[in-house]
Steps between C-alpha positions, in 0.01 A plus 500: 500500500865399511599819686223435754617140547858616553381761750307233689808279507709791626256567785493133600878474484546816708262368764676164510834672554356725771379202703707220643373189327631151492451419133481132582162570659348573161364233271684484167178589320430809708533853369749584775729213403487604133603853597816396683833554327519133401140491379369477148371859494847648543637300207212607279535864601869497409403372155279809454811718490495446123141621462435755224309744728728749675273529807515124550880504470529777760268317741692174453835669563359654818379160619816311406709746702296403807585130467 
């Protein structure tokens, strides 16, 4: 489930970067706001770098390099 959640986050983040958005347009509780570089999701994903599963670590490293 964690790999799927990270993949979903990666897809959302890639789509946000591909479009020109004004992040101030998003409500602080919205999924798009949480997926911005200053959002809560990014901080939590960085914490997963210490996860015991190698696949999770690889996925996290791939995502962190995009930020």
